N, C-alpha and C positions, 0 to 999 in steps of 0.2 A: 162576249166571253167565249161563246161556243166556237166562233170562227178562230179565235186565238188558240184555243185548246186543240182544235183540229190541225192548226198549222204546226204547233209544237209536236203533236203526235206524228204528223207526216214527216217532220224533219228528223225525228228520233229513229235510229236504225232498228229494223225489226229483228228480234232475236229468233233464231231458228227453233222451230218446234221440235219436240222430242222425236216425233216421227221422222222429221227430216234428218235429224242427227243420226238416228238409227239406220236410215237408208244409206248414210254415208259410210257405214261399216260393211265391208265386204262379207257377204254370206260365206263365200268360199274360204276366206281367211278365218272366219269364225269356226267353221267345221274342221279346218286343218289343225287348229290349235285346241279347240274344245273337246273334240272326240277323243284324241289320245289322253287328255287330262281326265275326262270322265271314265275312260276305261281303266286308267291307273287308280282312280279313286275306287271304282268298283272292285278291282282286284284287291285293294287294301281292305275293303269291307268284307269280301269273301274270306280272306285270310284271317281276319280278326274274328269273324263269326264262328270259326272252328274252335275258338277258345271260350266262347260264351257259355256260361253255366245255364242249365235250364231253370225256368222259373220255379221258385220253391212251392211245394204243395201246400194246400190250405188245411191239411189234416195230418196228424201224426199220432202214433199209438205208443202208449207207455204201459209197461207191465209193472205192477206194484207188489201186492201181497194180499193178505186177507182184508176184507172190507172193514174190519174193526181195527186194523193196524195203523201205525204212523205213516207208513209208505203211502197207503191209500189216501190218507188225509192230506199229505203233502201234495200228491198228484192232483187232487181236487182243487186245491188252491192254485196250482200251476195252471190248470185248465181255465179258471176264472180270469187269470191275468192274460193268458194267450188269446182269450176270446176278445179282448179289447182290440187286438190287432187283426181280427178276422180269421184266426187260426183255431181249428178245433183240435183239442187234445183228448183223444179217446183213452179213458182210464180203464184198464183191465185188471181184474184180480188174478192171483196166482197162488201157488203153494209156498212161495217165498223166494229167497235170493237164488237158490240153486235152480228152481224152475224158471226164474227170470233169465238166468244165463243160458239155459237150454233153449229158450225161445229166441234169444238174441242171435245165437249161432246157427239157428235153423232157418235155412232159406225159404222154407215152406210157410213161415209165419210172416206177418207184416209188422211185427214189433220192431221198432227202431230205437227205443229208449227204455231203460229199466232201472230200478233201484237194485243195487247189489251191495251186500254186506262185505266189509273189508275182510281180506284173507281168503276170498274165494277166487278161483281161476277158471277161465272158460275152457270147456272141453267140446270137441266137435259133437254135433247132434247126430244121433243114429249111428250108422256105420261109416260116416264120412271121415276123411282124413283131416288132420288138423289144418293143413294148408288150404283145404277146401272151405273151411268155415270163415264167416265174415270176420274181418279184423275189428276189434272192439277198442274204443277209446273212452277215456274218462273225462267227464265235464268238470267234476270236482266233488269234494266231500261236503255234505250238507249238515251233518249232525253227529254227535257222539252217540254210540249205542252201547251202554254199559252191560257187562255180563253180571247178572245177579245170581248168586248161589244161595238159595234158601234151604235150611235144614231144620229138622225137628229137635227141640229141646237138647238135653244132654250138655256136655261140656262145650265151651266155646271152641269153634273150629276156625282156623285161619290159614289152612293150606289144603289144597286139593288132595294131596297124598293121604290125608286123614279120612277120606271117603272110601278107602279100600274095602271091598266086600259088601258095600251097601247097595240099596236099590236107588238108582238115579234116573230121574225123568229128564231126558236129554233131547226130546223132540223126535218126530218121525224121520225115517231115512229120506234124504233129499231136502230137508229143511236147512236153512242157514244156521240156525242155532245148533243143530246136531253136528254140522260140518265144523263149526268153530270149537265146540266142546270136545269133539273127538280128537282134534289136534292137541288140546290141552291135556286131556286124559292120557293120551298116548305118551306125552312128555313126562307124565307122572306114573306111567306103568299101570294105569287103571282101566284100560280098554279091553281087558281080558278077565276071565273068571278069577276069583269068585264075585267080582263086581258085576251087577246086573243093570243093563241099560234098558230103560223103559221108553217105548216110542210115544211118549205123552208130551203135549205142549199146551200152552195157553191155559184155558179154564180147566181142562182135564188134569193137567199136571198140578195145578194149584189145589184142586179138590183131592187128588190122590195124596198130596203132601199133608193136607189138613187132616184127612181121614186116617193117615198112618199107613197107607198102601205104598208110599214112597218115602225114603229117608231123606232125600234131597231133590231139589228141582232146579233146573237151569233155565234162565230167561234172558233173552237179549231184547231189552225194551227201554223206553225213555223213563225217567223217574216219575213222570206224571201219569204213567199208564195205570189204569184202575187195579190190575192184578198186583203190580208192584206196591202200590199204596196199601192195598188190603193186606198183603203178606208182611209188610214192614210194621203194620199196626197189630198183627195177630200175636197174642200172648204166648202161643206154643211154637212159634216159628221165629227163627233168627236168620240174619243175613251174614254171610261169611265176610270177614274182614281180611282181605288179601295182604298179608304181611310181606309177601314177596312180589307185590305188584310191579315194582320197578324191574325186577328180574324178568318178568314176563314181557314187559315192554322192550327190553333189550333182546330177548330171545326171538320174539315175534315182532317184526318191524311195524306190522299193521295194528298193533295194540298200543294203547296209551294208558298211563296210570292216572286215575282220577281220585279225587277225594270228595265224598258226600259229607258235607258239614253237618255237625250235630244240630238238630231241630230244623233242618232245612225243609223237611217234608211237612212238619206240623209243629208250630211253636207251643201250642197249648198242651199237647200230650208229649212233647219232647221226643219226636220221632225224626230221625233215629236218636237214641240216647247217647251216642258217641260218634266221633268221626269214623267214617268207614272208608277204607281203601278198596278201590275197585279197579278192574281192568276193563277197557272199553275198546271196541272197534269203531269204525265209522260207517255211516250210511253214504254210499256213493251213487252218483248218477252216471250211468254208463250208456254209451250209444254205439251204433254201428258207424264205421268210418265213412260209409257212403251217405250218411245223413246230410241233408242240405245245410251248408254253413249258416245261412240266414236263420234257419230254425234253431240251430244250436245257440246262436246269439240270443234269440228270444227266450230259450230255456234258461240260459245263464242269467238273463235279466230277471226272470221269474224266480229263480233260485235265490238271487240276492234279495229280492223283495220279501220272500217268505222266511228265510233263515238268518237274516241279519240281526234279529232281536236277541238280547242276552237271555241266558237261562241259568240253571243251577250249575252246569258244568262249563258253559262257554260264555265268553265276554261278548259284548255288542260288536258286531262286525267280524267276529272270528270265522263265521261261516257265511257263505260257502268258501271253501279253501282249496287252493291248487295243490293238494297233497299227492305225491307220487305213491304208487302202490303196485297192485297186480296188473294194472293197465296203464299204458302211456297216456299222458295228459294231452288232450287234443290241442291242435294249433290255435283254434279259436279261443280255448280256455286260457292258453298262455298269453295271448294278446289281450284278452278281456281283463285278466287279473293284473296285468301290467299297465294297460292304457285305458281300460274301461271300454265302453261301447265304441264302435267305429264312428268316425266323425259324422257321416251322413245320417246315421240313426239317432244321433243326438239332436239334430235340427229338423229332420223330416220324419213323417210317419213311416212305419215299417215298410209298406209296399212301395212307396215312392223311393225311399232310400235304396231298397233292393233293386228297383228298376234302374236307377241311376248307376249303381255299382255294376250292373250287368252291361249297360250301354257304354260305360266308361271304356270297356275293352274295345268297342268300336270307335269311340271318339279319339282315343290316343293315336291309332294309326292314321286316321283321317287328318288329324292335326299335323302329324309328322309328314304327311304327303302334301296337304293343302298349303302349308306355309311355304315350302320351296316353290310350289306351283305358282302361288300368288306373287312371289318375287321374280320368277322366271318368265311367266307368260307375258306381262306387259312389255319387257324389253324384246322378247321374241316376236311379239305382234308388231312392235315398232320396226324391227329389223325386216320383217316380211313386207310391210308397207313401203319402207325405203327401197327395198329390193326392186319393186315395180318401177320406181323412178330411176334407179341405177341402170336398169336394162335400157330404158329410153335414152338416158345419158350416153350409154355405150354406143347406141346406134347413131345418136346425134354427133358424137365425136368422130365416128367413122365417116359420116357424110361430110363433116367439116374438113377432114383430111382429104377426101376426094376433091372438094372444091379447091383446096390449096394446090392441087396437081395440075391446074389449068386444063380441065377437060374440054372436049368439044361441045358445040351448042346442043346437040342431041343428048349428050350425057348430062349437061346442066339441066335441061328440061326434065330428064328422069329424076335427078336429085331434087329439084323443086317439087315434083309430084310426090316424091317420098316424104319430103318435109311436110307438105300439106296433109298427107295421110297420118304422119306422126302427130301433127298438131291436132288433128281431129280425134285421134285415139286419146290424147292427153285431156282434151276437152270433155270426153265422155267418161273419164276415170272417176269412180266414186271414191272420194278421199275423205277420211275423217277430218273434222275441223282442226284437230291438233296438228295435222300435217299440211294445212293449207299453204304454209310458206313454201314448202317444197313444190307444190303445184304451180304457184305463180312464178317462182324462180325458174322452173323448167320451161314454162311458157315464154318467159322473157328470153331465155337462152335460145329457144327455138326460133323466136322472132329475129334474133341477132344473126343466126346462121342463115335464115331465109333471106335476110337483107344482103348478106355477103354473097349468096348465090345469085340473087337478082342483079346485083351490081356487076358480077362477072358476066351474066347473060347480056346485059346492056352493052358492056364493052366489046363482047364478042360480036354483037350485032353491028356496032359502029365500025 
């Protein structure tokens, strides 16, 4: 059995090893074609790298408001969500929306995102010109912020104009509440004497109203805020029912008319005891335009997770909302609210998706260059290999023409010597296996020409 197997193996032609096949490829031909192709790919990489965005930072700062306010609570929940993707959201307190805007437009601060009450506009920080300040964009509105006007006893009040000449707690200068209330009071002619504006807010404003040191107090807060619930249940305090709420929403585009249904705060004590018409602004998340897009998508995802639940004033899924206002809606927000998260972030973790998106800028030009190269290089390589044979064929044809001219004996001997040299060169040519047919055909033709020359030489000798 062993002898028979050895016989079969000996009869079977030996396949060329990979090393032998590689040796058959001309190193010179490889460099002639590969080096320009690699240089072209490198040039494509370099050109594409100019458009690659830097990697997103793993830390971002958000400015909120007082640590007892809703903005601060929202930001803490955002931070927990972003932490899942390895991003640290640093939550900083502030004096309110006006202070938040001031920090956003100040290049000396590292605040990139902040909560801003609707109706406020950015102003340049310090002595800077408006065009020197960072451009701000809105990610979206996240909640309604009703304006509560509480007043002490007396007849029912349903219009701001009825507060003329009274002591009004409207918040300290620079606060978002005061900025909003000032616009409404000016529209009603109440921002001047004899009306007295008190710089009180929060707990101080509520205590002054209960103690009689203020006739009315303004609050911009959610309906579940402790101060709002306390004042709604207080026997000596009433909440203003805005009969002209619709008119305010038409006059001021950032305001919305809302209805606080009867008993929506407390069914047992029937608070409030009637439907109350309110005007409300919105809480908005605003960012600097140069904030990294990947982080903006993360924030949008956190906003959706935190604010999609229903409430007294909003339906499920109403927030976050792409509401236009004092700031242009970011391109990321427009795509997010229309299409959701980018495709890669739906299937991959945040950092992997971002890496692929950044490298995609490199992949596209490489594909655009590599595909034509893949189609061009093989024919070009084949043409260069055939060119080596064509050159020998040209010389062989020239020698055959000389033989046909009946040269002298010495000339025939020179032609035969050149044919032998040509045959030796062809025998030493390193030819890829795919072009072996050209090699053997050329050797056959050389033999034919040599036979013709030898026959001429024999006749000349005879």
